[in-house]
C-alpha positions in Angstrom: 44.4 -25.7 8.6 43.6 -29.3 10.1 43.9 -30.1 13.5 45.8 -33.2 14.3 46.1 -35.5 17.2 49.5 -37.3 17.7 49.3 -40.2 19.7 52.8 -40.8 20.9 54.5 -42.0 24.4 57.8 -40.4 23.4 58.2 -37.4 24.1 60.8 -36.8 21.2 58.8 -38.5 18.4 56.2 -36.4 19.7 58.1 -33.5 19.2 59.1 -34.6 15.9 56.0 -35.0 14.6 54.7 -31.6 15.6 57.0 -29.9 14.4 56.1 -31.8 11.0 52.4 -31.0 11.1 53.0 -27.5 11.9 55.5 -27.0 9.2 52.8 -28.2 6.9 50.4 -25.8 8.2 48.3 -27.6 10.4 47.7 -27.2 14.1 49.0 -30.2 16.3 47.7 -31.6 19.2 48.8 -34.4 21.3 48.2 -37.6 24.5 50.8 -39.6 25.7 49.0 -42.7 25.4 46.5 -44.7 24.3 43.7 -44.1 26.5 44.0 -40.0 26.5 44.3 -40.5 22.8 40.5 -41.4 22.5 39.6 -39.2 25.3 41.2 -36.2 23.1 39.5 -37.1 19.8 36.4 -37.4 21.5 36.5 -34.0 23.0 38.6 -32.0 20.6 36.9 -34.4 17.4 40.7 -33.7 15.2 41.1 -33.3 11.4 43.4 -37.0 11.2 45.1 -39.0 13.8 48.9 -40.1 14.1 48.9 -43.0 16.2 51.9 -45.2 18.0 51.1 -48.9 18.8 53.6 -49.1 21.8 52.0 -47.4 24.4 50.9 -48.3 28.2 47.0 -48.6 29.4 45.7 -48.9 25.7 47.7 -49.6 22.8 47.5 -47.8 19.5 45.6 -51.1 18.1 42.7 -50.9 20.6 42.6 -47.1 20.7 42.4 -47.4 16.7 39.4 -50.2 17.2 37.7 -47.5 19.9 37.8 -44.2 17.9 37.2 -46.2 14.8 34.3 -47.9 15.9 32.3 -44.9 17.9 29.8 -42.8 16.1 31.2 -39.8 17.2 34.7 -40.3 15.9 34.4 -43.1 13.2 34.6 -40.6 10.4 38.5 -39.6 11.7 41.4 -41.0 9.6 44.0 -42.7 11.5 47.3 -43.3 10.6 49.5 -45.6 12.7 53.2 -44.6 12.9 54.5 -47.3 14.8 58.1 -49.3 15.3 56.0 -53.0 14.2 57.2 -53.4 11.0 55.7 -57.1 10.2 52.9 -57.5 7.9 50.6 -59.0 10.0 51.0 -55.9 12.3 50.0 -53.9 9.5 47.2 -55.9 8.4 45.7 -55.9 11.8 45.6 -52.3 11.9 44.0 -51.6 8.6 41.8 -53.9 10.3 41.0 -52.0 13.4 40.3 -49.2 11.3 43.7 -47.5 10.4 43.5 -45.6 7.1 47.4 -46.0 6.6 50.3 -47.5 8.3 54.1 -45.8 8.3 56.8 -47.6 10.1 59.5 -46.0 12.3 61.9 -44.2 11.7 59.9 -42.5 8.7 61.3 -39.5 6.6 59.8 -36.2 6.6 58.5 -36.8 3.5 57.1 -40.2 4.5 54.9 -38.6 6.8 54.0 -35.5 4.8 52.7 -37.7 2.1 50.6 -39.9 4.6 49.1 -36.8 6.1 48.5 -35.4 2.4 46.7 -38.6 1.2 44.6 -38.6 4.5 43.6 -35.0 4.7 42.8 -35.4 0.5 45.5 -33.2 -0.1 
């Protein structure tokens, strides 16, 4: 069982992703914006992070960069899960340290495949 941090400012998206994560048998922890996502990542050391991009305080690109550049959290794979569907957004997200990029709305199967791939399953 992995511990997966879900960072999203939308309560409905948090519930949706948490349901999928728990259905896969993993533990879900949550944060409601990029800044708290970075704090939770440092404190909890999750095995994987699902990160929204469009959020208040610190956006997902900034939070991903902060987590991936920090020696304490840089090993944690990050999947960006966002409504930003332009190729330039995807390229930029990957440059910030993301391992995968999923656009919303996503299917359970898409998120499951990304989680399993990031966890090496």
